[in-house]
C-alpha positions as CSV (number, residue, x, y, z in Angstrom):
1,X,99.2,167.8,-62.6
2,X,98.9,170.6,-60.2
3,X,97.1,172.1,-57.1
4,X,94.6,175.0,-56.7
5,X,93.9,176.3,-53.4
6,X,90.5,178.4,-53.0
7,X,90.1,180.9,-50.0
8,X,87.1,180.7,-47.8
9,X,84.7,183.4,-48.0
10,X,86.2,185.2,-51.0
11,X,87.0,184.7,-54.5
12,X,91.0,184.3,-54.5
13,X,92.8,181.2,-55.5
14,X,96.7,180.1,-55.5
15,X,98.3,177.6,-57.9
16,X,101.2,175.2,-57.3
17,X,103.8,174.5,-60.0
18,X,102.9,171.9,-62.9
19,X,104.5,168.7,-62.7
20,X,104.4,165.7,-64.9
21,X,104.2,162.8,-62.2
22,X,103.4,159.3,-63.3
23,X,102.1,156.9,-60.9
24,X,102.7,153.1,-61.8
25,X,99.4,151.1,-61.0
26,X,100.6,147.7,-60.0
27,X,97.7,145.2,-60.3
28,X,97.6,142.4,-57.9
29,X,97.7,138.6,-59.2
30,X,94.3,137.2,-60.0
31,X,95.5,133.9,-58.4
32,X,97.8,133.2,-55.6
33,X,97.5,129.6,-54.6
34,X,99.5,127.5,-52.2
35,X,99.3,124.3,-54.3
36,X,101.0,121.9,-51.6
37,X,102.8,121.7,-48.6
38,X,105.2,118.3,-48.2
39,X,106.8,116.8,-45.7
40,X,110.4,114.7,-46.6
41,X,112.6,112.2,-45.1
42,X,115.1,114.8,-44.0
43,X,113.3,117.0,-41.7
44,X,112.4,119.5,-44.6
45,X,109.1,120.7,-45.9
46,X,108.4,121.5,-49.4
47,X,106.1,124.3,-50.1
48,X,104.9,125.1,-53.8
49,X,103.3,128.2,-54.4
50,X,101.6,129.2,-57.7
51,X,100.6,132.8,-58.9
52,X,98.4,133.6,-62.0
53,X,100.7,136.8,-63.2
54,X,104.0,137.5,-61.6
55,X,106.2,140.6,-62.8
56,X,109.0,140.2,-60.2
57,X,107.7,143.4,-58.2
58,X,106.1,141.3,-55.4
59,X,107.5,139.8,-52.3
60,X,106.1,136.5,-51.2
61,X,106.4,135.7,-47.4
62,X,106.1,132.0,-46.5
63,X,104.5,131.9,-42.9
64,X,104.4,128.8,-40.7
65,X,102.0,128.5,-37.8
66,X,103.6,127.9,-34.5
67,X,102.7,124.4,-33.0
68,X,102.5,126.1,-29.2
69,X,101.6,129.7,-30.0
70,X,99.2,129.2,-33.0
71,X,100.5,132.4,-34.5
72,X,101.8,132.7,-38.0
73,X,105.4,134.0,-38.3
74,X,107.5,134.9,-41.5
75,X,110.2,132.1,-41.8
76,X,111.1,132.9,-45.6
77,X,110.6,135.6,-48.3
78,X,111.4,135.5,-52.0
79,X,111.0,137.8,-54.9
80,X,110.7,136.2,-58.2
81,X,109.3,136.5,-61.7
82,X,108.5,132.8,-62.0
83,X,104.7,131.5,-61.7
84,X,106.1,128.5,-59.5
85,X,107.7,129.6,-56.5
86,X,109.4,126.3,-54.3
87,X,110.1,127.2,-50.6
88,X,111.9,125.0,-48.3
89,X,111.3,125.0,-44.4
90,X,114.3,123.1,-43.1
91,X,114.9,121.6,-39.5
92,X,111.6,120.6,-38.8
93,X,110.4,117.5,-36.7
94,X,108.1,115.8,-39.3
95,X,108.0,112.6,-37.3
96,X,106.5,114.7,-34.2
97,X,104.2,117.5,-35.8
98,X,102.1,118.4,-38.9
99,X,102.9,122.0,-40.0
100,X,100.6,124.5,-41.4
101,X,101.7,127.2,-44.0
102,X,100.4,130.3,-45.8
103,X,102.1,132.8,-48.3
104,X,101.3,136.6,-47.9
105,X,102.0,138.7,-51.1
106,X,103.5,142.0,-50.8
107,X,103.5,145.0,-53.2
108,X,106.6,146.9,-54.1
109,X,105.5,149.4,-51.2
110,X,105.8,146.7,-48.9
111,X,101.9,146.3,-48.3
112,X,100.2,143.1,-48.0
113,X,98.1,142.7,-50.8
114,X,96.8,139.0,-50.6
115,X,97.1,135.8,-48.6
116,X,96.8,132.2,-50.0
117,X,94.9,129.4,-48.7
118,X,96.4,127.2,-45.9
119,X,98.6,124.0,-46.7
120,X,99.0,121.7,-43.7
121,X,101.7,118.5,-44.2
122,X,100.3,115.0,-43.5
123,X,101.6,113.4,-40.2
124,X,102.0,109.9,-40.8
125,X,102.3,107.0,-37.6
126,X,101.9,103.5,-37.2
127,X,101.9,100.4,-35.4
128,X,103.4,97.1,-35.8
129,X,101.3,94.1,-34.6
130,X,103.9,91.4,-34.3
131,X,101.3,88.6,-33.3
132,X,99.6,88.7,-36.9
133,X,102.1,90.7,-38.9
134,X,99.8,93.5,-39.9
135,X,101.2,97.0,-39.8
136,X,98.3,99.5,-39.0
137,X,99.3,103.3,-40.5
138,X,97.0,106.3,-39.9
139,X,97.5,109.9,-40.8
140,X,96.3,113.5,-40.7
141,X,94.3,114.8,-43.5
142,X,95.7,117.2,-45.9
143,X,93.8,120.2,-45.7
144,X,93.1,123.1,-47.7
145,X,93.1,122.3,-51.1
146,X,90.0,124.1,-52.7
147,X,88.6,120.8,-54.2
148,X,89.6,118.6,-51.5
149,X,91.5,115.3,-51.4
150,X,90.6,112.8,-54.0
151,X,92.5,110.0,-52.5
152,X,95.8,109.2,-50.8
153,X,98.2,106.8,-52.5
154,X,100.2,104.6,-49.7
155,X,104.0,103.9,-51.3
156,X,106.2,101.4,-49.5
157,X,109.7,99.8,-49.9
158,X,110.5,96.4,-48.7
159,X,113.9,97.6,-47.2
160,X,115.5,100.6,-45.7
161,X,117.5,101.5,-48.8
162,X,114.9,100.1,-51.3
163,X,113.0,102.3,-53.4
164,X,109.2,103.4,-52.7
165,X,106.8,102.0,-54.8
166,X,102.9,102.5,-54.8
167,X,100.9,99.6,-53.4
168,X,98.0,100.8,-51.9
169,X,95.2,103.7,-51.9
170,X,92.3,104.9,-49.9
171,X,89.6,107.5,-50.8
172,X,89.8,111.0,-49.5
173,X,88.0,110.8,-46.3
174,X,90.0,107.3,-45.1
175,X,92.9,108.1,-42.9
176,X,93.9,104.5,-42.1
177,X,95.4,101.5,-43.9
178,X,96.5,97.8,-43.1
179,X,99.7,96.6,-44.4
180,X,100.5,93.0,-44.0
181,X,103.9,93.3,-45.4
182,X,107.2,94.1,-43.7
183,X,107.8,97.7,-45.1
184,X,108.8,101.4,-44.8
185,X,105.7,103.5,-45.5
186,X,105.2,106.9,-47.4
187,X,101.8,108.5,-48.1
188,X,101.1,110.7,-50.7
189,X,97.9,113.0,-51.2
């Protein structure tokens, strides 16, 4: 590699020194996909991110959309050679808000090269009707899977310390369910 300068208007040139310079070209992954954003009981959200190729040279920034500002802010960053990366967002109020996430991929020069789809947690709420002993539950939709939601599976426990077991389901566009048992309810898309 070298540089040659040519004069304007007459035939003169000047050359630089010759140098062997190797420029490492890094291909961005073919696929970056936020696979799921799930709420837990402990006010922690688990965000699972998948990438098709991961050499360990990329940095992945998890961003959460502010409930008030509507602006995405970086809340965690990881570099990993794994294809599946799990982020945790702690101390969130899962009983009050649904949270929206995305992952930004940065190359070794700290340039953003790709952004995932969005993932949004499900916010579950319900009302107990003591007159007819029916619990009515509703939830916000899980958003932004490329294929959509096929179904929601409702899990319940017969007591606070009992294990959750699946007992009902709805198709992907139905966001309510009536339960006639005294239970603690959990929802999975």
